[in-house]
PyMOL Python script that loads the backbone (N, CA, C, O; Angstrom):
from pymol import cmd

cmd.read_pdbstr("""\
ATOM      1  N   MET A   1      23.064  77.176 104.891  1.00  0.00           N
ATOM      2  CA  MET A   1      23.701  78.465 105.114  1.00  0.00           C
ATOM      3  C   MET A   1      25.027  78.588 104.357  1.00  0.00           C
ATOM      4  O   MET A   1      25.342  79.653 103.827  1.00  0.00           O
ATOM      5  N   TYR A   2      25.793  77.515 104.307  1.00  0.00           N
ATOM      6  CA  TYR A   2      27.097  77.550 103.664  1.00  0.00           C
ATOM      7  C   TYR A   2      27.107  76.697 102.396  1.00  0.00           C
ATOM      8  O   TYR A   2      28.061  75.955 102.161  1.00  0.00           O
ATOM      9  N   SER A   3      26.092  76.791 101.605  1.00  0.00           N
ATOM     10  CA  SER A   3      25.969  75.932 100.437  1.00  0.00           C
ATOM     11  C   SER A   3      26.970  76.258  99.335  1.00  0.00           C
ATOM     12  O   SER A   3      27.121  75.472  98.399  1.00  0.00           O
ATOM     13  N   ASN A   4      27.654  77.386  99.418  1.00  0.00           N
ATOM     14  CA  ASN A   4      28.617  77.767  98.387  1.00  0.00           C
ATOM     15  C   ASN A   4      30.044  77.348  98.716  1.00  0.00           C
ATOM     16  O   ASN A   4      30.971  77.690  97.981  1.00  0.00           O
ATOM     17  N   ILE A   5      30.234  76.622  99.799  1.00  0.00           N
ATOM     18  CA  ILE A   5      31.575  76.175 100.172  1.00  0.00           C
ATOM     19  C   ILE A   5      31.965  75.000  99.289  1.00  0.00           C
ATOM     20  O   ILE A   5      31.195  74.057  99.104  1.00  0.00           O
ATOM     21  N   ILE A   6      33.163  75.073  98.754  1.00  0.00           N
ATOM     22  CA  ILE A   6      33.686  74.021  97.883  1.00  0.00           C
ATOM     23  C   ILE A   6      34.872  73.371  98.581  1.00  0.00           C
ATOM     24  O   ILE A   6      35.785  74.060  99.036  1.00  0.00           O
ATOM     25  N   LYS A   7      34.858  72.060  98.663  1.00  0.00           N
ATOM     26  CA  LYS A   7      35.983  71.329  99.242  1.00  0.00           C
ATOM     27  C   LYS A   7      37.069  71.196  98.188  1.00  0.00           C
ATOM     28  O   LYS A   7      36.813  70.766  97.064  1.00  0.00           O
ATOM     29  N   LEU A   8      38.276  71.569  98.564  1.00  0.00           N
ATOM     30  CA  LEU A   8      39.405  71.492  97.640  1.00  0.00           C
ATOM     31  C   LEU A   8      40.192  70.207  97.900  1.00  0.00           C
ATOM     32  O   LEU A   8      40.749  70.015  98.981  1.00  0.00           O
ATOM     33  N   ASP A   9      40.227  69.355  96.918  1.00  0.00           N
ATOM     34  CA  ASP A   9      40.996  68.114  96.998  1.00  0.00           C
ATOM     35  C   ASP A   9      42.141  68.183  95.995  1.00  0.00           C
ATOM     36  O   ASP A   9      42.059  68.893  94.992  1.00  0.00           O
ATOM     37  N   ASN A  10      43.180  67.458  96.267  1.00  0.00           N
ATOM     38  CA  ASN A  10      44.318  67.360  95.341  1.00  0.00           C
ATOM     39  C   ASN A  10      44.887  68.727  94.978  1.00  0.00           C
ATOM     40  O   ASN A  10      45.099  69.024  93.803  1.00  0.00           O
ATOM     41  N   ILE A  11      45.131  69.549  95.978  1.00  0.00           N
ATOM     42  CA  ILE A  11      45.665  70.884  95.750  1.00  0.00           C
ATOM     43  C   ILE A  11      47.178  70.851  95.935  1.00  0.00           C
ATOM     44  O   ILE A  11      47.684  70.185  96.838  1.00  0.00           O
ATOM     45  N   ASN A  12      47.891  71.564  95.084  1.00  0.00           N
ATOM     46  CA  ASN A  12      49.350  71.560  95.204  1.00  0.00           C
ATOM     47  C   ASN A  12      49.801  72.642  96.193  1.00  0.00           C
ATOM     48  O   ASN A  12      49.022  73.519  96.568  1.00  0.00           O
ATOM     49  N   ASN A  13      51.051  72.567  96.602  1.00  0.00           N
ATOM     50  CA  ASN A  13      51.578  73.480  97.618  1.00  0.00           C
ATOM     51  C   ASN A  13      51.525  74.940  97.185  1.00  0.00           C
ATOM     52  O   ASN A  13      51.234  75.809  98.006  1.00  0.00           O
ATOM     53  N   LYS A  14      51.799  75.229  95.919  1.00  0.00           N
ATOM     54  CA  LYS A  14      51.774  76.612  95.430  1.00  0.00           C
ATOM     55  C   LYS A  14      50.362  77.181  95.523  1.00  0.00           C
ATOM     56  O   LYS A  14      50.172  78.301  95.998  1.00  0.00           O
ATOM     57  N   SER A  15      49.380  76.420  95.076  1.00  0.00           N
ATOM     58  CA  SER A  15      47.991  76.869  95.138  1.00  0.00           C
ATOM     59  C   SER A  15      47.535  77.027  96.580  1.00  0.00           C
ATOM     60  O   SER A  15      46.848  77.991  96.917  1.00  0.00           O
ATOM     61  N   LEU A  16      47.915  76.082  97.429  1.00  0.00           N
ATOM     62  CA  LEU A  16      47.552  76.163  98.838  1.00  0.00           C
ATOM     63  C   LEU A  16      48.111  77.438  99.461  1.00  0.00           C
ATOM     64  O   LEU A  16      47.407  78.136 100.191  1.00  0.00           O
ATOM     65  N   SER A  17      49.346  77.735  99.180  1.00  0.00           N
ATOM     66  CA  SER A  17      49.977  78.941  99.710  1.00  0.00           C
ATOM     67  C   SER A  17      49.238  80.194  99.249  1.00  0.00           C
ATOM     68  O   SER A  17      49.003  81.107 100.042  1.00  0.00           O
ATOM     69  N   GLU A  18      48.877  80.238  97.983  1.00  0.00           N
ATOM     70  CA  GLU A  18      48.152  81.397  97.448  1.00  0.00           C
ATOM     71  C   GLU A  18      46.771  81.536  98.086  1.00  0.00           C
ATOM     72  O   GLU A  18      46.348  82.643  98.422  1.00  0.00           O
ATOM     73  N   ILE A  19      46.073  80.422  98.250  1.00  0.00           N
ATOM     74  CA  ILE A  19      44.749  80.445  98.870  1.00  0.00           C
ATOM     75  C   ILE A  19      44.845  80.925 100.311  1.00  0.00           C
ATOM     76  O   ILE A  19      44.044  81.751 100.749  1.00  0.00           O
ATOM     77  N   LEU A  20      45.818  80.411 101.043  1.00  0.00           N
ATOM     78  CA  LEU A  20      45.977  80.814 102.444  1.00  0.00           C
ATOM     79  C   LEU A  20      46.377  82.284 102.569  1.00  0.00           C
ATOM     80  O   LEU A  20      45.972  82.949 103.523  1.00  0.00           O
ATOM     81  N   ASN A  21      47.152  82.793 101.636  1.00  0.00           N
ATOM     82  CA  ASN A  21      47.498  84.217 101.655  1.00  0.00           C
ATOM     83  C   ASN A  21      46.260  85.087 101.455  1.00  0.00           C
ATOM     84  O   ASN A  21      46.100  86.106 102.126  1.00  0.00           O
ATOM     85  N   VAL A  22      45.391  84.690 100.540  1.00  0.00           N
ATOM     86  CA  VAL A  22      44.142  85.428 100.308  1.00  0.00           C
ATOM     87  C   VAL A  22      43.263  85.350 101.553  1.00  0.00           C
ATOM     88  O   VAL A  22      42.718  86.360 101.998  1.00  0.00           O
ATOM     89  N   TRP A  23      43.128  84.155 102.111  1.00  0.00           N
ATOM     90  CA  TRP A  23      42.319  83.968 103.315  1.00  0.00           C
ATOM     91  C   TRP A  23      42.843  84.832 104.458  1.00  0.00           C
ATOM     92  O   TRP A  23      42.073  85.522 105.126  1.00  0.00           O
ATOM     93  N   GLU A  24      44.152  84.789 104.676  1.00  0.00           N
ATOM     94  CA  GLU A  24      44.758  85.560 105.759  1.00  0.00           C
ATOM     95  C   GLU A  24      44.493  87.053 105.576  1.00  0.00           C
ATOM     96  O   GLU A  24      44.110  87.733 106.527  1.00  0.00           O
ATOM     97  N   SER A  25      44.690  87.559 104.385  1.00  0.00           N
ATOM     98  CA  SER A  25      44.451  88.979 104.109  1.00  0.00           C
ATOM     99  C   SER A  25      42.998  89.352 104.351  1.00  0.00           C
ATOM    100  O   SER A  25      42.707  90.384 104.956  1.00  0.00           O
ATOM    101  N   ALA A  26      42.083  88.507 103.876  1.00  0.00           N
ATOM    102  CA  ALA A  26      40.651  88.786 104.037  1.00  0.00           C
ATOM    103  C   ALA A  26      40.250  88.793 105.509  1.00  0.00           C
ATOM    104  O   ALA A  26      39.509  89.672 105.950  1.00  0.00           O
ATOM    105  N   VAL A  27      40.734  87.822 106.259  1.00  0.00           N
ATOM    106  CA  VAL A  27      40.397  87.749 107.685  1.00  0.00           C
ATOM    107  C   VAL A  27      40.947  88.964 108.420  1.00  0.00           C
ATOM    108  O   VAL A  27      40.240  89.576 109.220  1.00  0.00           O
ATOM    109  N   LYS A  28      42.192  89.315 108.159  1.00  0.00           N
ATOM    110  CA  LYS A  28      42.798  90.446 108.866  1.00  0.00           C
ATOM    111  C   LYS A  28      42.123  91.774 108.516  1.00  0.00           C
ATOM    112  O   LYS A  28      42.063  92.675 109.352  1.00  0.00           O
ATOM    113  N   LEU A  29      41.616  91.902 107.289  1.00  0.00           N
ATOM    114  CA  LEU A  29      40.939  93.140 106.887  1.00  0.00           C
ATOM    115  C   LEU A  29      39.510  93.237 107.406  1.00  0.00           C
ATOM    116  O   LEU A  29      39.004  94.336 107.632  1.00  0.00           O
ATOM    117  N   THR A  30      38.866  92.103 107.593  1.00  0.00           N
ATOM    118  CA  THR A  30      37.452  92.123 107.961  1.00  0.00           C
ATOM    119  C   THR A  30      37.172  91.741 109.409  1.00  0.00           C
ATOM    120  O   THR A  30      36.039  91.872 109.871  1.00  0.00           O
ATOM    121  N   HIS A  31      38.164  91.281 110.118  1.00  0.00           N
ATOM    122  CA  HIS A  31      37.984  90.839 111.502  1.00  0.00           C
ATOM    123  C   HIS A  31      38.951  91.596 112.412  1.00  0.00           C
ATOM    124  O   HIS A  31      39.790  90.992 113.081  1.00  0.00           O
ATOM    125  N   ASP A  32      38.827  92.904 112.430  1.00  0.00           N
ATOM    126  CA  ASP A  32      39.764  93.725 113.197  1.00  0.00           C
ATOM    127  C   ASP A  32      39.637  93.535 114.704  1.00  0.00           C
ATOM    128  O   ASP A  32      40.468  94.036 115.461  1.00  0.00           O
ATOM    129  N   PHE A  33      38.612  92.821 115.148  1.00  0.00           N
ATOM    130  CA  PHE A  33      38.437  92.527 116.565  1.00  0.00           C
ATOM    131  C   PHE A  33      39.309  91.362 117.023  1.00  0.00           C
ATOM    132  O   PHE A  33      39.433  91.121 118.223  1.00  0.00           O
ATOM    133  N   LEU A  34      39.916  90.632 116.077  1.00  0.00           N
ATOM    134  CA  LEU A  34      40.786  89.519 116.437  1.00  0.00           C
ATOM    135  C   LEU A  34      42.200  90.012 116.713  1.00  0.00           C
ATOM    136  O   LEU A  34      42.757  90.803 115.951  1.00  0.00           O
ATOM    137  N   SER A  35      42.758  89.543 117.791  1.00  0.00           N
ATOM    138  CA  SER A  35      44.161  89.843 118.071  1.00  0.00           C
ATOM    139  C   SER A  35      45.033  88.925 117.218  1.00  0.00           C
ATOM    140  O   SER A  35      44.536  87.969 116.624  1.00  0.00           O
ATOM    141  N   GLU A  36      46.315  89.211 117.160  1.00  0.00           N
ATOM    142  CA  GLU A  36      47.242  88.352 116.415  1.00  0.00           C
ATOM    143  C   GLU A  36      47.241  86.948 117.033  1.00  0.00           C
ATOM    144  O   GLU A  36      47.330  85.950 116.317  1.00  0.00           O
ATOM    145  N   LYS A  37      47.140  86.880 118.348  1.00  0.00           N
ATOM    146  CA  LYS A  37      47.086  85.585 119.035  1.00  0.00           C
ATOM    147  C   LYS A  37      45.833  84.816 118.626  1.00  0.00           C
ATOM    148  O   LYS A  37      45.904  83.612 118.378  1.00  0.00           O
ATOM    149  N   ASP A  38      44.683  85.496 118.551  1.00  0.00           N
ATOM    150  CA  ASP A  38      43.441  84.847 118.097  1.00  0.00           C
ATOM    151  C   ASP A  38      43.603  84.316 116.680  1.00  0.00           C
ATOM    152  O   ASP A  38      43.236  83.179 116.382  1.00  0.00           O
ATOM    153  N   PHE A  39      44.154  85.150 115.819  1.00  0.00           N
ATOM    154  CA  PHE A  39      44.334  84.771 114.419  1.00  0.00           C
ATOM    155  C   PHE A  39      45.204  83.519 114.305  1.00  0.00           C
ATOM    156  O   PHE A  39      44.860  82.579 113.589  1.00  0.00           O
ATOM    157  N   ILE A  40      46.315  83.514 115.004  1.00  0.00           N
ATOM    158  CA  ILE A  40      47.227  82.362 114.971  1.00  0.00           C
ATOM    159  C   ILE A  40      46.531  81.116 115.489  1.00  0.00           C
ATOM    160  O   ILE A  40      46.703  80.029 114.939  1.00  0.00           O
ATOM    161  N   SER A  41      45.749  81.272 116.543  1.00  0.00           N
ATOM    162  CA  SER A  41      45.010  80.144 117.108  1.00  0.00           C
ATOM    163  C   SER A  41      44.035  79.571 116.091  1.00  0.00           C
ATOM    164  O   SER A  41      43.945  78.352 115.942  1.00  0.00           O
ATOM    165  N   ILE A  42      43.306  80.426 115.394  1.00  0.00           N
ATOM    166  CA  ILE A  42      42.351  79.982 114.374  1.00  0.00           C
ATOM    167  C   ILE A  42      43.083  79.332 113.211  1.00  0.00           C
ATOM    168  O   ILE A  42      42.688  78.269 112.734  1.00  0.00           O
ATOM    169  N   PHE A  43      44.147  79.973 112.760  1.00  0.00           N
ATOM    170  CA  PHE A  43      44.889  79.502 111.600  1.00  0.00           C
ATOM    171  C   PHE A  43      45.431  78.092 111.806  1.00  0.00           C
ATOM    172  O   PHE A  43      45.452  77.287 110.875  1.00  0.00           O
ATOM    173  N   PHE A  44      45.863  77.800 113.013  1.00  0.00           N
ATOM    174  CA  PHE A  44      46.499  76.514 113.270  1.00  0.00           C
ATOM    175  C   PHE A  44      45.566  75.466 113.870  1.00  0.00           C
ATOM    176  O   PHE A  44      46.031  74.431 114.348  1.00  0.00           O
ATOM    177  N   GLN A  45      44.257  75.718 113.853  1.00  0.00           N
ATOM    178  CA  GLN A  45      43.314  74.680 114.268  1.00  0.00           C
ATOM    179  C   GLN A  45      43.366  73.536 113.273  1.00  0.00           C
ATOM    180  O   GLN A  45      43.668  73.737 112.097  1.00  0.00           O
ATOM    181  N   LYS A  46      43.075  72.357 113.741  1.00  0.00           N
ATOM    182  CA  LYS A  46      43.187  71.150 112.906  1.00  0.00           C
ATOM    183  C   LYS A  46      42.410  71.267 111.600  1.00  0.00           C
ATOM    184  O   LYS A  46      42.919  70.870 110.552  1.00  0.00           O
ATOM    185  N   GLU A  47      41.187  71.804 111.637  1.00  0.00           N
ATOM    186  CA  GLU A  47      40.390  71.830 110.412  1.00  0.00           C
ATOM    187  C   GLU A  47      40.908  72.815 109.377  1.00  0.00           C
ATOM    188  O   GLU A  47      40.469  72.763 108.228  1.00  0.00           O
ATOM    189  N   TYR A  48      41.812  73.701 109.730  1.00  0.00           N
ATOM    190  CA  TYR A  48      42.369  74.643 108.774  1.00  0.00           C
ATOM    191  C   TYR A  48      43.706  74.188 108.221  1.00  0.00           C
ATOM    192  O   TYR A  48      44.235  74.819 107.305  1.00  0.00           O
ATOM    193  N   THR A  49      44.260  73.124 108.744  1.00  0.00           N
ATOM    194  CA  THR A  49      45.556  72.664 108.252  1.00  0.00           C
ATOM    195  C   THR A  49      45.359  71.680 107.120  1.00  0.00           C
ATOM    196  O   THR A  49      44.407  70.900 107.127  1.00  0.00           O
ATOM    197  N   HIS A  50      46.230  71.711 106.173  1.00  0.00           N
ATOM    198  CA  HIS A  50      46.142  70.852 105.013  1.00  0.00           C
ATOM    199  C   HIS A  50      46.993  69.615 105.252  1.00  0.00           C
ATOM    200  O   HIS A  50      48.090  69.722 105.800  1.00  0.00           O
ATOM    201  N   PRO A  51      46.514  68.454 104.855  1.00  0.00           N
ATOM    202  CA  PRO A  51      47.245  67.210 105.153  1.00  0.00           C
ATOM    203  C   PRO A  51      48.442  66.939 104.262  1.00  0.00           C
ATOM    204  O   PRO A  51      48.715  65.776 103.966  1.00  0.00           O
ATOM    205  N   LEU A  52      49.160  67.944 103.826  1.00  0.00           N
ATOM    206  CA  LEU A  52      50.343  67.717 102.991  1.00  0.00           C
ATOM    207  C   LEU A  52      51.558  67.437 103.842  1.00  0.00           C
ATOM    208  O   LEU A  52      52.648  67.222 103.311  1.00  0.00           O
TER     209      LEU A  52
END
""", "prot")
cmd.dss("prot")
cmd.show_as("cartoon", "prot")
cmd.util.cbc("prot")
cmd.orient("prot")
């Protein structure tokens, strides 16, 4: 189902910030049923945090 997902390794802070900004914008535009609290909860889950 998710065969197009690419794991990003060795990403720098600038690129990570840009990727997360795009992700945040896309989620907020397409998931209007999520509250800000839901969004923050999802954003800060362990699997979404980068080990930098």
